[in-house]
C-alpha atoms as an extended CHARMM CRD file, in Angstrom:
* protein
*
        70  EXT
         1         1  MET       CA             26.5260000000      -59.5880000000       12.2830000000  PROA      1               0.0000000000
         2         2  GLN       CA             24.8510000000      -61.9290000000       14.7250000000  PROA      2               0.0000000000
         3         3  ASP       CA             22.8290000000      -58.9790000000       15.8530000000  PROA      3               0.0000000000
         4         4  LYS       CA             19.2610000000      -60.3420000000       16.4450000000  PROA      4               0.0000000000
         5         5  THR       CA             18.0440000000      -57.1600000000       14.5940000000  PROA      5               0.0000000000
         6         6  VAL       CA             19.5770000000      -57.9840000000       11.2380000000  PROA      6               0.0000000000
         7         7  ARG       CA             16.8920000000      -59.3710000000        9.1030000000  PROA      7               0.0000000000
         8         8  CYS       CA             16.5560000000      -61.2160000000        5.8360000000  PROA      8               0.0000000000
         9         9  ASP       CA             15.6600000000      -58.9160000000        3.1250000000  PROA      9               0.0000000000
        10        10  GLN       CA             13.2290000000      -61.2560000000        1.5910000000  PROA      10              0.0000000000
        11        11  CYS       CA             11.3800000000      -62.6470000000        4.5390000000  PROA      11              0.0000000000
        12        12  SER       CA             12.5190000000      -60.5880000000        7.6520000000  PROA      12              0.0000000000
        13        13  ALA       CA             13.7890000000      -64.1580000000        9.3470000000  PROA      13              0.0000000000
        14        14  GLU       CA             17.0600000000      -63.7410000000       11.2130000000  PROA      14              0.0000000000
        15        15  ALA       CA             19.8190000000      -62.9470000000        8.6790000000  PROA      15              0.0000000000
        16        16  TRP       CA             23.0460000000      -65.1780000000        8.7170000000  PROA      16              0.0000000000
        17        17  VAL       CA             24.7820000000      -64.1580000000        5.4300000000  PROA      17              0.0000000000
        18        18  SER       CA             25.4620000000      -60.5430000000        4.0690000000  PROA      18              0.0000000000
        19        19  VAL       CA             26.6110000000      -59.9890000000        0.4370000000  PROA      19              0.0000000000
        20        20  ASN       CA             27.5940000000      -56.7590000000       -1.2890000000  PROA      20              0.0000000000
        21        21  ILE       CA             28.1490000000      -55.4330000000       -4.6740000000  PROA      21              0.0000000000
        22        22  ALA       CA             29.4140000000      -51.8310000000       -5.4060000000  PROA      22              0.0000000000
        23        23  GLN       CA             26.6250000000      -50.5780000000       -7.6310000000  PROA      23              0.0000000000
        24        24  HSD       CA             23.6570000000      -52.1630000000       -5.3360000000  PROA      24              0.0000000000
        25        25  GLY       CA             25.0080000000      -52.0590000000       -1.7390000000  PROA      25              0.0000000000
        26        26  GLN       CA             24.3740000000      -54.8200000000        0.8130000000  PROA      26              0.0000000000
        27        27  LEU       CA             21.6640000000      -57.5080000000        1.1190000000  PROA      27              0.0000000000
        28        28  ASP       CA             21.1710000000      -59.6350000000        4.0950000000  PROA      28              0.0000000000
        29        29  PHE       CA             19.6750000000      -63.2750000000        3.9230000000  PROA      29              0.0000000000
        30        30  CYS       CA             18.3280000000      -66.0130000000        6.0020000000  PROA      30              0.0000000000
        31        31  LEU       CA             19.7410000000      -69.4490000000        5.3690000000  PROA      31              0.0000000000
        32        32  HSD       CA             16.7590000000      -70.6820000000        2.9840000000  PROA      32              0.0000000000
        33        33  HSD       CA             16.9930000000      -67.3900000000        1.0450000000  PROA      33              0.0000000000
        34        34  TYR       CA             20.8630000000      -67.3880000000        0.7470000000  PROA      34              0.0000000000
        35        35  ASN       CA             20.9580000000      -70.9350000000       -0.3000000000  PROA      35              0.0000000000
        36        36  ALA       CA             18.2650000000      -70.3460000000       -2.9680000000  PROA      36              0.0000000000
        37        37  ASN       CA             19.7970000000      -67.2350000000       -4.4850000000  PROA      37              0.0000000000
        38        38  SER       CA             23.6590000000      -67.8110000000       -3.8710000000  PROA      38              0.0000000000
        39        39  VAL       CA             24.3870000000      -69.1770000000       -7.3760000000  PROA      39              0.0000000000
        40        40  GLN       CA             22.8970000000      -66.3230000000       -9.1480000000  PROA      40              0.0000000000
        41        41  LEU       CA             24.3290000000      -63.7610000000       -6.6970000000  PROA      41              0.0000000000
        42        42  HSD       CA             27.8430000000      -64.8800000000       -7.0550000000  PROA      42              0.0000000000
        43        43  ALA       CA             27.5080000000      -65.1510000000      -10.9870000000  PROA      43              0.0000000000
        44        44  GLU       CA             26.4820000000      -61.3930000000      -10.8610000000  PROA      44              0.0000000000
        45        45  GLY       CA             29.4570000000      -60.4620000000       -8.7450000000  PROA      45              0.0000000000
        46        46  TRP       CA             28.1500000000      -60.2400000000       -5.3610000000  PROA      46              0.0000000000
        47        47  VAL       CA             30.4350000000      -60.8910000000       -2.7270000000  PROA      47              0.0000000000
        48        48  ILE       CA             30.0250000000      -62.4370000000        0.8500000000  PROA      48              0.0000000000
        49        49  THR       CA             31.1080000000      -59.6090000000        3.3490000000  PROA      49              0.0000000000
        50        50  ASN       CA             29.7390000000      -61.5060000000        6.4450000000  PROA      50              0.0000000000
        51        51  ASP       CA             28.9680000000      -65.2240000000        7.0370000000  PROA      51              0.0000000000
        52        52  GLU       CA             27.5940000000      -66.4890000000       10.3350000000  PROA      52              0.0000000000
        53        53  ARG       CA             26.6650000000      -69.9620000000        8.9610000000  PROA      53              0.0000000000
        54        54  THR       CA             29.6400000000      -71.4700000000       11.0200000000  PROA      54              0.0000000000
        55        55  SER       CA             28.1840000000      -70.3350000000       14.2910000000  PROA      55              0.0000000000
        56        56  LEU       CA             24.9860000000      -72.5080000000       13.7720000000  PROA      56              0.0000000000
        57        57  THR       CA             24.5500000000      -75.7020000000       15.5330000000  PROA      57              0.0000000000
        58        58  PRO       CA             24.7080000000      -78.9270000000       13.3290000000  PROA      58              0.0000000000
        59        59  ASN       CA             20.8050000000      -79.4560000000       13.6470000000  PROA      59              0.0000000000
        60        60  ARG       CA             20.0960000000      -75.8820000000       12.4230000000  PROA      60              0.0000000000
        61        61  LEU       CA             22.2460000000      -76.6150000000        9.3130000000  PROA      61              0.0000000000
        62        62  ILE       CA             20.7070000000      -79.9390000000        8.6430000000  PROA      62              0.0000000000
        63        63  GLU       CA             17.3570000000      -78.1250000000        8.6360000000  PROA      63              0.0000000000
        64        64  SER       CA             18.5500000000      -75.8430000000        5.7960000000  PROA      64              0.0000000000
        65        65  ASP       CA             19.4600000000      -76.2970000000        2.2880000000  PROA      65              0.0000000000
        66        66  PRO       CA             23.0630000000      -77.4290000000        1.8130000000  PROA      66              0.0000000000
        67        67  ALA       CA             25.5790000000      -74.4260000000        1.2020000000  PROA      67              0.0000000000
        68        68  PRO       CA             26.7860000000      -74.3010000000       -2.5110000000  PROA      68              0.0000000000
        69        69  ALA       CA             30.3160000000      -75.0390000000       -3.1270000000  PROA      69              0.0000000000
        70        70  GLU       CA             32.3230000000      -71.6530000000       -3.7640000000  PROA      70              0.0000000000
């Protein structure tokens, strides 16, 4: 996904995580919005289809909310 044109569906920042569910399709999230919504998304059955968080530098990860346990 690390195409700079993929943007967060909530705020248009660079997207780092994509999730998908059959009846709704795909959503792309920046770090902030993925972390803010991940628990609810996974509870509803959304599945990560692309996760670029491992390509981030440690400083970038520290600036974001911690990733939830899966």
